[in-house]
BASE-423803 format. One line per 10 residues: their letters; for each residue x negated, y, z negated of C-alpha. Coordinates in steps of 0.5 Angstrom, whole numbers. Example, Ala and Ser with C-alpha at 12.3 -4.5 7.8 and 13.67 -1.06 7.14 Angstrom:
// residues 2
as = -25 -9 -16 ~ -27 -2 -14 $
//
This chain:
// residues 240
mfpvyigfds = 8 -17 35 ~ 4 -13 30 ~ 5 -15 23 ~ 6 -10 18 ~ 7 -12 10 ~ 10 -6 6 ~ 9 -7 -2 ~ 16 -7 -6 ~ 17 -5 -13 ~ 24 -5 -15 $
reavafdvcr = 23 2 -18 ~ 22 5 -11 ~ 27 1 -7 ~ 29 7 -3 ~ 22 9 -2 ~ 21 2 1 ~ 27 3 6 ~ 25 10 8 ~ 18 8 9 ~ 20 2 13 $
hslvtrsstp = 25 6 17 ~ 19 11 19 ~ 15 5 21 ~ 20 2 26 ~ 23 9 29 ~ 16 12 30 ~ 13 5 33 ~ 13 5 41 ~ 13 -2 41 ~ 17 -7 37 $
idvhclrqnt = 13 -9 30 ~ 14 -14 25 ~ 15 -11 18 ~ 15 -15 12 ~ 17 -14 5 ~ 12 -16 0 ~ 17 -18 -6 ~ 13 -21 -12 ~ 19 -25 -14 ~ 19 -28 -7 $
lrqlglyrra = 12 -30 -7 ~ 13 -33 -14 ~ 18 -37 -12 ~ 14 -40 -6 ~ 8 -41 -11 ~ 4 -36 -8 ~ 3 -31 -14 ~ 3 -33 -21 ~ -1 -28 -25 ~ 2 -26 -31 $
avvkhgrrfd = 3 -19 -35 ~ 5 -17 -42 ~ 8 -10 -43 ~ 5 -6 -49 ~ 7 1 -51 ~ 11 2 -45 ~ 5 0 -40 ~ 4 -7 -36 ~ -2 -10 -37 ~ -5 -16 -33 $
vtdgkpfate = -7 -22 -37 ~ -12 -24 -33 ~ -17 -18 -34 ~ -13 -14 -39 ~ -13 -8 -35 ~ -6 -4 -34 ~ -3 -4 -27 ~ 2 1 -24 ~ 7 -3 -19 ~ 10 -10 -17 $
fsftrflvpa = 5 -10 -11 ~ -1 -8 -15 ~ -4 -15 -13 ~ 0 -19 -8 ~ -2 -14 -3 ~ -8 -19 -2 ~ -4 -25 0 ~ -3 -22 6 ~ -9 -26 10 ~ -6 -32 7 $
lckhegwalf = 1 -30 9 ~ -2 -29 16 ~ -5 -36 15 ~ -12 -33 16 ~ -10 -31 23 ~ -10 -25 27 ~ -9 -18 25 ~ -4 -15 20 ~ -3 -8 16 ~ -1 -7 9 $
cdcdflfvad = 1 -1 6 ~ 4 2 -1 ~ 12 3 -1 ~ 10 11 -2 ~ 8 12 5 ~ 12 16 10 ~ 10 15 17 ~ 10 21 22 ~ 6 18 28 ~ 6 11 32 $
vtelvpmmdd = 3 6 28 ~ 1 2 34 ~ -4 7 35 ~ -8 3 30 ~ -9 -3 35 ~ -15 0 39 ~ -19 1 33 ~ -19 -6 31 ~ -26 -8 31 ~ -27 -16 30 $
akavlvckql = -34 -15 27 ~ -30 -12 21 ~ -26 -16 16 ~ -22 -10 14 ~ -21 -2 16 ~ -19 3 11 ~ -19 10 10 ~ -25 12 6 ~ -23 18 2 ~ -26 20 -5 $
haptevskmd = -20 21 -9 ~ -21 23 -16 ~ -15 25 -19 ~ -14 30 -24 ~ -7 29 -26 ~ -6 25 -32 ~ 1 21 -29 ~ 3 19 -23 ~ 10 16 -20 ~ 15 14 -26 $
gcvqqcyprk = 10 17 -31 ~ 5 12 -30 ~ -2 13 -33 ~ -6 16 -27 ~ -13 12 -27 ~ -20 13 -23 ~ -24 7 -21 ~ -29 6 -15 ~ -26 6 -8 ~ -19 9 -11 $
nwssfmlfnc = -13 8 -6 ~ -17 5 -1 ~ -13 -1 -2 ~ -7 2 -1 ~ -7 2 7 ~ -11 -4 9 ~ -12 -6 16 ~ -14 -14 15 ~ -18 -18 20 ~ -14 -24 17 $
ghravqrltv = -19 -29 21 ~ -25 -26 19 ~ -30 -31 16 ~ -31 -26 10 ~ -23 -25 9 ~ -23 -33 8 ~ -25 -31 1 ~ -18 -28 -1 ~ -15 -35 -2 ~ -9 -36 -6 $
davnerpgaw = -13 -38 -12 ~ -18 -32 -12 ~ -12 -27 -11 ~ -9 -30 -17 ~ -15 -31 -22 ~ -20 -26 -20 ~ -20 -19 -24 ~ -17 -13 -21 ~ -23 -9 -20 ~ -26 -15 -16 $
lhgfewlrdd = -20 -14 -11 ~ -19 -7 -11 ~ -26 -5 -11 ~ -27 -10 -5 ~ -33 -14 -8 ~ -30 -20 -4 ~ -34 -16 2 ~ -41 -13 4 ~ -41 -6 5 ~ -42 -7 13 $
eigelppawn = -36 -11 13 ~ -31 -5 11 ~ -29 -1 17 ~ -26 6 17 ~ -20 9 19 ~ -18 16 20 ~ -16 19 14 ~ -10 22 17 ~ -7 15 16 ~ -7 15 9 $
widgvtdssp = -6 23 8 ~ -7 25 0 ~ -5 32 -2 ~ -11 36 -4 ~ -16 30 -1 ~ -14 30 6 ~ -16 36 11 ~ -13 33 17 ~ -6 33 19 ~ -2 27 17 $
kaihytaggp = 0 21 21 ~ 2 17 15 ~ 4 21 8 ~ 2 18 2 ~ 6 21 -4 ~ 0 18 -9 ~ 3 22 -15 ~ 10 20 -14 ~ 15 22 -8 ~ 21 26 -8 $
wfpdramvpf = 25 20 -10 ~ 23 22 -17 ~ 27 28 -20 ~ 20 31 -23 ~ 17 30 -16 ~ 22 34 -12 ~ 17 39 -9 ~ 11 35 -7 ~ 8 37 -1 ~ 12 34 5 $
aqewrdayaq = 18 33 1 ~ 23 36 6 ~ 20 31 11 ~ 22 25 7 ~ 29 27 5 ~ 30 28 13 ~ 27 21 14 ~ 32 19 8 ~ 38 22 12 ~ 36 19 18 $
aygnpwqeaa = 35 12 15 ~ 42 12 11 ~ 46 17 15 ~ 47 21 9 ~ 43 27 6 ~ 39 25 0 ~ 42 30 -5 ~ 49 26 -4 ~ 46 20 -6 ~ 41 22 -11 $
//
């Protein structure tokens, strides 16, 4: 089965559940969905990056830079978790799938190490989910939806040690790859408000989704609430 890894953050557990539900119910064939939970990876000895909290923000000890979610770095362990074999998809938990994820299978190109939606995202807002500071950096949000060719020779550079020891810019900036090793997916698979022109196949609530009280009116909020109701069997308003 096609393995899909979803990042998990304890502040957005409901977003994870709805993302997973939308993946499974839209897929035309069975898929193998995994929860990328940091605590579990620590217990397994696969994740050991340390963080400190300063002025209410989390900073990575390795490079001293702030980061937003519990899966900011664990996403790069996906190839190792797959024993550097086959293909696997990673996505952030703040996605809602409105199309069949197995449509990605014919796009897999063995010549590429990873396929991403190569959009230019330069956010103007100063904050995003849960009040986190919005940051700009090269190739922003490319790493939020990655189709890994886990067996590719270049992906061998994503060792467990590299994921734990390399700076965030090296990981999220895809400095572990040559440009010609990064393939491209249609932007619809990482639909971002104000960035993506096409109709979405997977909606990415980059500034925070409707599970946060101050984001109740973001685009496609009702679609997310409908998906919540399907996943939980209760309207979102009753559980909020």
